MARKEMAR-744682 format. One record per residue: residue number from 1; chain; z, x, y of N, C-alpha, C in turn. Coordinates in steps of 0.2 Angstrom, whole numbers, plus 5000, padded with zeros to 4 digits. Example, Ala and Ser with C-alpha at 12.3 -4.5 7.8 and 13.67 -1.06 7.14 Angstrom:
2
@nr=1 | kette=A | n.up=5039 | n.east=5066 | n.north=4972 | ca.up=5039 | ca.east=5062 | ca.north=4978 | c.up=5039 | c.east=5066 | c.north=4984
@nr=2 | kette=A | n.up=5035 | n.east=5064 | n.north=4989 | ca.up=5036 | ca.east=5068 | ca.north=4995 | c.up=5039 | c.east=5064 | c.north=5000
This chain:
110
@nr=1 | kette=A | n.up=4998 | n.east=4981 | n.north=5408 | ca.up=5005 | ca.east=4983 | ca.north=5409 | c.up=5008 | c.east=4985 | c.north=5402
@nr=2 | kette=A | n.up=5011 | n.east=4991 | n.north=5401 | ca.up=5013 | ca.east=4992 | ca.north=5394 | c.up=5021 | c.east=4993 | c.north=5395
@nr=3 | kette=A | n.up=5024 | n.east=4991 | n.north=5389 | ca.up=5031 | ca.east=4991 | ca.north=5389 | c.up=5033 | c.east=4997 | c.north=5384
@nr=4 | kette=A | n.up=5039 | n.east=5000 | n.north=5386 | ca.up=5041 | ca.east=5005 | ca.north=5381 | c.up=5043 | c.east=5002 | c.north=5374
@nr=5 | kette=A | n.up=5042 | n.east=5006 | n.north=5369 | ca.up=5044 | ca.east=5003 | ca.north=5362 | c.up=5051 | c.east=5002 | c.north=5362
@nr=6 | kette=A | n.up=5053 | n.east=4996 | n.north=5359 | ca.up=5060 | ca.east=4994 | ca.north=5358 | c.up=5063 | c.east=4997 | c.north=5352
@nr=7 | kette=A | n.up=5068 | n.east=5000 | n.north=5353 | ca.up=5072 | ca.east=5003 | ca.north=5347 | c.up=5076 | c.east=4998 | c.north=5344
@nr=8 | kette=A | n.up=5076 | n.east=4998 | n.north=5337 | ca.up=5080 | ca.east=4993 | ca.north=5334 | c.up=5087 | c.east=4994 | c.north=5336
@nr=9 | kette=A | n.up=5091 | n.east=4988 | n.north=5337 | ca.up=5098 | ca.east=4989 | ca.north=5339 | c.up=5102 | c.east=4991 | c.north=5333
@nr=10 | kette=A | n.up=5107 | n.east=4995 | n.north=5334 | ca.up=5111 | ca.east=4997 | ca.north=5329 | c.up=5116 | c.east=4992 | c.north=5327
@nr=11 | kette=A | n.up=5117 | n.east=4991 | n.north=5321 | ca.up=5122 | ca.east=4986 | ca.north=5319 | c.up=5129 | c.east=4988 | c.north=5322
@nr=12 | kette=A | n.up=5133 | n.east=4983 | n.north=5324 | ca.up=5139 | ca.east=4985 | ca.north=5327 | c.up=5145 | c.east=4985 | c.north=5322
@nr=13 | kette=A | n.up=5149 | n.east=4990 | n.north=5322 | ca.up=5154 | ca.east=4990 | ca.north=5317 | c.up=5160 | c.east=4985 | c.north=5319
@nr=14 | kette=A | n.up=5162 | n.east=4981 | n.north=5314 | ca.up=5168 | ca.east=4976 | ca.north=5315 | c.up=5174 | c.east=4980 | c.north=5318
@nr=15 | kette=A | n.up=5178 | n.east=4977 | n.north=5322 | ca.up=5184 | ca.east=4981 | ca.north=5324 | c.up=5188 | c.east=4982 | c.north=5318
@nr=16 | kette=A | n.up=5192 | n.east=4987 | n.north=5319 | ca.up=5197 | ca.east=4989 | ca.north=5313 | c.up=5204 | c.east=4988 | c.north=5316
@nr=17 | kette=A | n.up=5208 | n.east=4985 | n.north=5312 | ca.up=5215 | ca.east=4985 | ca.north=5314 | c.up=5219 | c.east=4989 | c.north=5309
@nr=18 | kette=A | n.up=5223 | n.east=4994 | n.north=5312 | ca.up=5227 | ca.east=4999 | ca.north=5308 | c.up=5234 | c.east=4996 | c.north=5308
@nr=19 | kette=A | n.up=5237 | n.east=4994 | n.north=5303 | ca.up=5244 | ca.east=4991 | ca.north=5303 | c.up=5248 | c.east=4997 | c.north=5304
@nr=20 | kette=A | n.up=5254 | n.east=4996 | n.north=5308 | ca.up=5259 | ca.east=5001 | ca.north=5310 | c.up=5262 | c.east=5004 | c.north=5304
@nr=21 | kette=A | n.up=5263 | n.east=5000 | n.north=5299 | ca.up=5266 | ca.east=5002 | ca.north=5293 | c.up=5262 | c.east=5006 | c.north=5288
@nr=22 | kette=A | n.up=5255 | n.east=5007 | n.north=5290 | ca.up=5251 | ca.east=5011 | ca.north=5285 | c.up=5253 | c.east=5018 | c.north=5284
@nr=23 | kette=A | n.up=5253 | n.east=5020 | n.north=5278 | ca.up=5256 | ca.east=5026 | ca.north=5276 | c.up=5249 | c.east=5031 | c.north=5276
@nr=24 | kette=A | n.up=5250 | n.east=5036 | n.north=5279 | ca.up=5244 | ca.east=5041 | ca.north=5279 | c.up=5246 | c.east=5046 | c.north=5274
@nr=25 | kette=A | n.up=5241 | n.east=5048 | n.north=5269 | ca.up=5242 | ca.east=5053 | ca.north=5264 | c.up=5238 | c.east=5059 | c.north=5265
@nr=26 | kette=A | n.up=5240 | n.east=5065 | n.north=5263 | ca.up=5236 | ca.east=5070 | ca.north=5263 | c.up=5234 | c.east=5071 | c.north=5256
@nr=27 | kette=A | n.up=5227 | n.east=5072 | n.north=5255 | ca.up=5225 | ca.east=5074 | ca.north=5248 | c.up=5220 | c.east=5080 | c.north=5249
@nr=28 | kette=A | n.up=5220 | n.east=5083 | n.north=5243 | ca.up=5216 | ca.east=5089 | ca.north=5243 | c.up=5212 | c.east=5090 | c.north=5236
@nr=29 | kette=A | n.up=5212 | n.east=5084 | n.north=5233 | ca.up=5208 | ca.east=5084 | ca.north=5226 | c.up=5205 | c.east=5077 | c.north=5225
@nr=30 | kette=A | n.up=5199 | n.east=5076 | n.north=5223 | ca.up=5197 | ca.east=5069 | ca.north=5221 | c.up=5193 | c.east=5070 | c.north=5215
@nr=31 | kette=A | n.up=5195 | n.east=5065 | n.north=5210 | ca.up=5191 | ca.east=5064 | ca.north=5204 | c.up=5187 | c.east=5058 | c.north=5205
@nr=32 | kette=A | n.up=5181 | n.east=5059 | n.north=5203 | ca.up=5176 | ca.east=5053 | ca.north=5204 | c.up=5173 | c.east=5051 | c.north=5197
@nr=33 | kette=A | n.up=5174 | n.east=5045 | n.north=5195 | ca.up=5171 | ca.east=5042 | ca.north=5189 | c.up=5167 | c.east=5036 | c.north=5191
@nr=34 | kette=A | n.up=5163 | n.east=5034 | n.north=5186 | ca.up=5159 | ca.east=5028 | ca.north=5187 | c.up=5157 | c.east=5024 | c.north=5181
@nr=35 | kette=A | n.up=5155 | n.east=5018 | n.north=5183 | ca.up=5152 | ca.east=5014 | ca.north=5177 | c.up=5146 | c.east=5011 | c.north=5180
@nr=36 | kette=A | n.up=5142 | n.east=5007 | n.north=5177 | ca.up=5135 | ca.east=5005 | ca.north=5180 | c.up=5136 | c.east=5001 | c.north=5186
@nr=37 | kette=A | n.up=5142 | n.east=4998 | n.north=5187 | ca.up=5143 | ca.east=4993 | ca.north=5193 | c.up=5148 | c.east=4996 | c.north=5198
@nr=38 | kette=A | n.up=5151 | n.east=5002 | n.north=5197 | ca.up=5156 | ca.east=5004 | ca.north=5202 | c.up=5157 | c.east=5012 | c.north=5202
@nr=39 | kette=A | n.up=5159 | n.east=5014 | n.north=5207 | ca.up=5162 | ca.east=5021 | ca.north=5207 | c.up=5169 | c.east=5021 | c.north=5209
@nr=40 | kette=A | n.up=5173 | n.east=5025 | n.north=5206 | ca.up=5180 | ca.east=5025 | ca.north=5207 | c.up=5182 | c.east=5032 | c.north=5209
@nr=41 | kette=A | n.up=5185 | n.east=5032 | n.north=5215 | ca.up=5188 | ca.east=5039 | ca.north=5218 | c.up=5195 | c.east=5039 | c.north=5218
@nr=42 | kette=A | n.up=5198 | n.east=5044 | n.north=5214 | ca.up=5205 | ca.east=5045 | ca.north=5214 | c.up=5207 | c.east=5051 | c.north=5218
@nr=43 | kette=A | n.up=5210 | n.east=5049 | n.north=5224 | ca.up=5212 | ca.east=5054 | ca.north=5229 | c.up=5219 | c.east=5057 | c.north=5227
@nr=44 | kette=A | n.up=5220 | n.east=5063 | n.north=5226 | ca.up=5226 | ca.east=5066 | ca.north=5223 | c.up=5228 | c.east=5072 | c.north=5228
@nr=45 | kette=A | n.up=5235 | n.east=5073 | n.north=5227 | ca.up=5238 | ca.east=5079 | ca.north=5230 | c.up=5240 | c.east=5084 | c.north=5224
@nr=46 | kette=A | n.up=5237 | n.east=5090 | n.north=5225 | ca.up=5239 | ca.east=5095 | ca.north=5220 | c.up=5243 | c.east=5101 | c.north=5223
@nr=47 | kette=A | n.up=5249 | n.east=5102 | n.north=5222 | ca.up=5253 | ca.east=5107 | ca.north=5225 | c.up=5252 | c.east=5114 | c.north=5221
@nr=48 | kette=A | n.up=5251 | n.east=5120 | n.north=5224 | ca.up=5251 | ca.east=5126 | ca.north=5220 | c.up=5257 | c.east=5127 | c.north=5215
@nr=49 | kette=A | n.up=5255 | n.east=5128 | n.north=5209 | ca.up=5260 | ca.east=5129 | ca.north=5204 | c.up=5263 | c.east=5123 | c.north=5201
@nr=50 | kette=A | n.up=5261 | n.east=5117 | n.north=5203 | ca.up=5263 | ca.east=5111 | ca.north=5200 | c.up=5258 | c.east=5108 | c.north=5196
@nr=51 | kette=A | n.up=5260 | n.east=5104 | n.north=5192 | ca.up=5255 | ca.east=5100 | ca.north=5188 | c.up=5259 | c.east=5093 | c.north=5185
@nr=52 | kette=A | n.up=5256 | n.east=5088 | n.north=5185 | ca.up=5249 | ca.east=5086 | ca.north=5186 | c.up=5248 | c.east=5084 | c.north=5194
@nr=53 | kette=A | n.up=5242 | n.east=5084 | n.north=5196 | ca.up=5240 | ca.east=5081 | ca.north=5202 | c.up=5243 | c.east=5074 | c.north=5203
@nr=54 | kette=A | n.up=5245 | n.east=5072 | n.north=5208 | ca.up=5248 | ca.east=5065 | ca.north=5209 | c.up=5243 | c.east=5061 | c.north=5213
@nr=55 | kette=A | n.up=5240 | n.east=5056 | n.north=5210 | ca.up=5236 | ca.east=5051 | ca.north=5214 | c.up=5239 | c.east=5048 | c.north=5219
@nr=56 | kette=A | n.up=5236 | n.east=5048 | n.north=5225 | ca.up=5239 | ca.east=5045 | ca.north=5231 | c.up=5236 | c.east=5038 | c.north=5232
@nr=57 | kette=A | n.up=5229 | n.east=5038 | n.north=5231 | ca.up=5225 | ca.east=5032 | ca.north=5232 | c.up=5219 | c.east=5032 | c.north=5227
@nr=58 | kette=A | n.up=5218 | n.east=5026 | n.north=5225 | ca.up=5212 | ca.east=5024 | ca.north=5221 | c.up=5207 | c.east=5020 | c.north=5225
@nr=59 | kette=A | n.up=5201 | n.east=5022 | n.north=5226 | ca.up=5196 | ca.east=5018 | ca.north=5230 | c.up=5190 | c.east=5016 | c.north=5225
@nr=60 | kette=A | n.up=5189 | n.east=5010 | n.north=5225 | ca.up=5183 | ca.east=5008 | ca.north=5221 | c.up=5178 | c.east=5005 | c.north=5225
@nr=61 | kette=A | n.up=5172 | n.east=5007 | n.north=5224 | ca.up=5166 | ca.east=5005 | ca.north=5228 | c.up=5160 | c.east=5003 | c.north=5224
@nr=62 | kette=A | n.up=5156 | n.east=4999 | n.north=5226 | ca.up=5149 | ca.east=4998 | ca.north=5223 | c.up=5145 | c.east=5004 | c.north=5224
@nr=63 | kette=A | n.up=5140 | n.east=5005 | n.north=5220 | ca.up=5135 | ca.east=5011 | ca.north=5221 | c.up=5132 | c.east=5011 | c.north=5228
@nr=64 | kette=A | n.up=5130 | n.east=5005 | n.north=5230 | ca.up=5127 | ca.east=5005 | ca.north=5237 | c.up=5132 | c.east=5007 | c.north=5242
@nr=65 | kette=A | n.up=5138 | n.east=5005 | n.north=5242 | ca.up=5144 | ca.east=5007 | ca.north=5247 | c.up=5145 | c.east=5014 | c.north=5246
@nr=66 | kette=A | n.up=5145 | n.east=5017 | n.north=5240 | ca.up=5146 | ca.east=5024 | ca.north=5239 | c.up=5141 | c.east=5028 | c.north=5242
@nr=67 | kette=A | n.up=5134 | n.east=5026 | n.north=5241 | ca.up=5129 | ca.east=5029 | ca.north=5244 | c.up=5129 | c.east=5029 | c.north=5252
@nr=68 | kette=A | n.up=5131 | n.east=5023 | n.north=5255 | ca.up=5131 | ca.east=5023 | ca.north=5262 | c.up=5137 | c.east=5027 | c.north=5264
@nr=69 | kette=A | n.up=5143 | n.east=5028 | n.north=5261 | ca.up=5148 | ca.east=5032 | ca.north=5262 | c.up=5146 | c.east=5039 | c.north=5262
@nr=70 | kette=A | n.up=5142 | n.east=5041 | n.north=5257 | ca.up=5140 | ca.east=5048 | ca.north=5256 | c.up=5135 | c.east=5050 | c.north=5263
@nr=71 | kette=A | n.up=5131 | n.east=5045 | n.north=5265 | ca.up=5127 | ca.east=5046 | ca.north=5271 | c.up=5131 | c.east=5047 | c.north=5277
@nr=72 | kette=A | n.up=5136 | n.east=5043 | n.north=5278 | ca.up=5141 | ca.east=5043 | ca.north=5284 | c.up=5145 | c.east=5050 | c.north=5284
@nr=73 | kette=A | n.up=5147 | n.east=5052 | n.north=5278 | ca.up=5151 | ca.east=5058 | ca.north=5277 | c.up=5147 | c.east=5064 | c.north=5279
@nr=74 | kette=A | n.up=5140 | n.east=5064 | n.north=5276 | ca.up=5136 | ca.east=5070 | ca.north=5278 | c.up=5135 | c.east=5070 | c.north=5285
@nr=75 | kette=A | n.up=5133 | n.east=5064 | n.north=5289 | ca.up=5132 | ca.east=5064 | ca.north=5296 | c.up=5138 | c.east=5067 | c.north=5300
@nr=76 | kette=A | n.up=5144 | n.east=5064 | n.north=5298 | ca.up=5150 | ca.east=5067 | ca.north=5301 | c.up=5152 | c.east=5074 | c.north=5300
@nr=77 | kette=A | n.up=5151 | n.east=5076 | n.north=5294 | ca.up=5152 | ca.east=5084 | ca.north=5293 | c.up=5147 | c.east=5088 | c.north=5297
@nr=78 | kette=A | n.up=5141 | n.east=5085 | n.north=5298 | ca.up=5136 | ca.east=5089 | ca.north=5302 | c.up=5138 | c.east=5089 | c.north=5309
@nr=79 | kette=A | n.up=5141 | n.east=5083 | n.north=5312 | ca.up=5143 | ca.east=5083 | ca.north=5319 | c.up=5149 | c.east=5088 | c.north=5319
@nr=80 | kette=A | n.up=5154 | n.east=5088 | n.north=5314 | ca.up=5159 | ca.east=5092 | ca.north=5314 | c.up=5157 | c.east=5100 | c.north=5315
@nr=81 | kette=A | n.up=5152 | n.east=5102 | n.north=5311 | ca.up=5150 | ca.east=5109 | ca.north=5310 | c.up=5147 | c.east=5110 | c.north=5317
@nr=82 | kette=A | n.up=5143 | n.east=5106 | n.north=5320 | ca.up=5140 | ca.east=5107 | ca.north=5327 | c.up=5145 | c.east=5108 | c.north=5332
@nr=83 | kette=A | n.up=5151 | n.east=5105 | n.north=5331 | ca.up=5156 | ca.east=5106 | ca.north=5336 | c.up=5161 | c.east=5112 | c.north=5335
@nr=84 | kette=A | n.up=5162 | n.east=5113 | n.north=5328 | ca.up=5168 | ca.east=5118 | ca.north=5327 | c.up=5165 | c.east=5124 | c.north=5322
@nr=85 | kette=A | n.up=5159 | n.east=5124 | n.north=5320 | ca.up=5156 | ca.east=5129 | ca.north=5316 | c.up=5156 | c.east=5127 | c.north=5309
@nr=86 | kette=A | n.up=5152 | n.east=5131 | n.north=5305 | ca.up=5150 | ca.east=5130 | ca.north=5298 | c.up=5157 | c.east=5130 | c.north=5294
@nr=87 | kette=A | n.up=5157 | n.east=5125 | n.north=5289 | ca.up=5163 | ca.east=5125 | ca.north=5285 | c.up=5160 | c.east=5129 | c.north=5279
@nr=88 | kette=A | n.up=5164 | n.east=5135 | n.north=5277 | ca.up=5161 | ca.east=5139 | ca.north=5272 | c.up=5165 | c.east=5137 | c.north=5265
@nr=89 | kette=A | n.up=5161 | n.east=5136 | n.north=5260 | ca.up=5163 | ca.east=5134 | ca.north=5253 | c.up=5163 | c.east=5141 | c.north=5249
@nr=90 | kette=A | n.up=5169 | n.east=5142 | n.north=5245 | ca.up=5169 | ca.east=5147 | ca.north=5241 | c.up=5163 | c.east=5148 | c.north=5236
@nr=91 | kette=A | n.up=5161 | n.east=5154 | n.north=5235 | ca.up=5155 | ca.east=5154 | ca.north=5231 | c.up=5155 | c.east=5155 | c.north=5223
@nr=92 | kette=A | n.up=5159 | n.east=5160 | n.north=5221 | ca.up=5158 | ca.east=5161 | ca.north=5213 | c.up=5164 | c.east=5157 | c.north=5210
@nr=93 | kette=A | n.up=5169 | n.east=5155 | n.north=5213 | ca.up=5174 | ca.east=5151 | ca.north=5209 | c.up=5174 | c.east=5144 | c.north=5211
@nr=94 | kette=A | n.up=5178 | n.east=5140 | n.north=5208 | ca.up=5178 | ca.east=5133 | ca.north=5210 | c.up=5183 | c.east=5132 | c.north=5216
@nr=95 | kette=A | n.up=5182 | n.east=5127 | n.north=5219 | ca.up=5187 | ca.east=5126 | ca.north=5225 | c.up=5194 | c.east=5125 | c.north=5223
@nr=96 | kette=A | n.up=5195 | n.east=5122 | n.north=5217 | ca.up=5202 | ca.east=5122 | ca.north=5214 | c.up=5205 | c.east=5129 | c.north=5213
@nr=97 | kette=A | n.up=5201 | n.east=5133 | n.north=5210 | ca.up=5203 | ca.east=5140 | ca.north=5209 | c.up=5204 | c.east=5144 | c.north=5215
@nr=98 | kette=A | n.up=5200 | n.east=5143 | n.north=5220 | ca.up=5201 | ca.east=5146 | ca.north=5227 | c.up=5207 | c.east=5144 | c.north=5230
@nr=99 | kette=A | n.up=5209 | n.east=5137 | n.north=5230 | ca.up=5215 | ca.east=5134 | ca.north=5233 | c.up=5221 | c.east=5135 | c.north=5229
@nr=100 | kette=A | n.up=5221 | n.east=5135 | n.north=5223 | ca.up=5227 | ca.east=5134 | ca.north=5219 | c.up=5228 | c.east=5140 | c.north=5214
@nr=101 | kette=A | n.up=5226 | n.east=5146 | n.north=5216 | ca.up=5227 | ca.east=5152 | ca.north=5211 | c.up=5234 | c.east=5153 | c.north=5211
@nr=102 | kette=A | n.up=5237 | n.east=5157 | n.north=5206 | ca.up=5244 | ca.east=5159 | ca.north=5206 | c.up=5245 | c.east=5164 | c.north=5211
@nr=103 | kette=A | n.up=5250 | n.east=5163 | n.north=5214 | ca.up=5252 | ca.east=5168 | ca.north=5220 | c.up=5252 | c.east=5175 | c.north=5217
@nr=104 | kette=A | n.up=5250 | n.east=5180 | n.north=5221 | ca.up=5250 | ca.east=5187 | ca.north=5219 | c.up=5257 | c.east=5189 | c.north=5220
@nr=105 | kette=A | n.up=5260 | n.east=5194 | n.north=5216 | ca.up=5267 | ca.east=5196 | ca.north=5217 | c.up=5267 | c.east=5200 | c.north=5223
@nr=106 | kette=A | n.up=5273 | n.east=5201 | n.north=5227 | ca.up=5273 | ca.east=5205 | ca.north=5233 | c.up=5272 | c.east=5212 | c.north=5231
@nr=107 | kette=A | n.up=5269 | n.east=5216 | n.north=5236 | ca.up=5268 | ca.east=5223 | ca.north=5234 | c.up=5274 | c.east=5227 | c.north=5235
@nr=108 | kette=A | n.up=5275 | n.east=5232 | n.north=5231 | ca.up=5281 | ca.east=5236 | ca.north=5231 | c.up=5279 | c.east=5241 | c.north=5237
@nr=109 | kette=A | n.up=5283 | n.east=5241 | n.north=5242 | ca.up=5282 | ca.east=5246 | ca.north=5248 | c.up=5287 | c.east=5251 | c.north=5248
@nr=110 | kette=A | n.up=5290 | n.east=5253 | n.north=5242 | ca.up=5295 | ca.east=5259 | ca.north=5242 | c.up=5292 | c.east=5265 | c.north=5241
């Protein structure tokens, strides 16, 4: 009698509690720096025509946690693209230049 191979069980995520007073911030820029023992993510909001970008949150992770975060982010982006289509990234210019270029003056229609 043969038994089907057993799959290793997936570790269960601990339950998350989200406090009612948690402030949700929109960010559109991240600066990443690192030392031998940690990676620092400064999540910021940059509005067109304004400077400097305002840091909304700083997250510090161990290299292992950052690597696992990278893997989870890649998996979730893949699932997102499967559901909603490919996310196109600007080619020749930086993302910042694409998002935050100076507005074009209105066309003269006279």
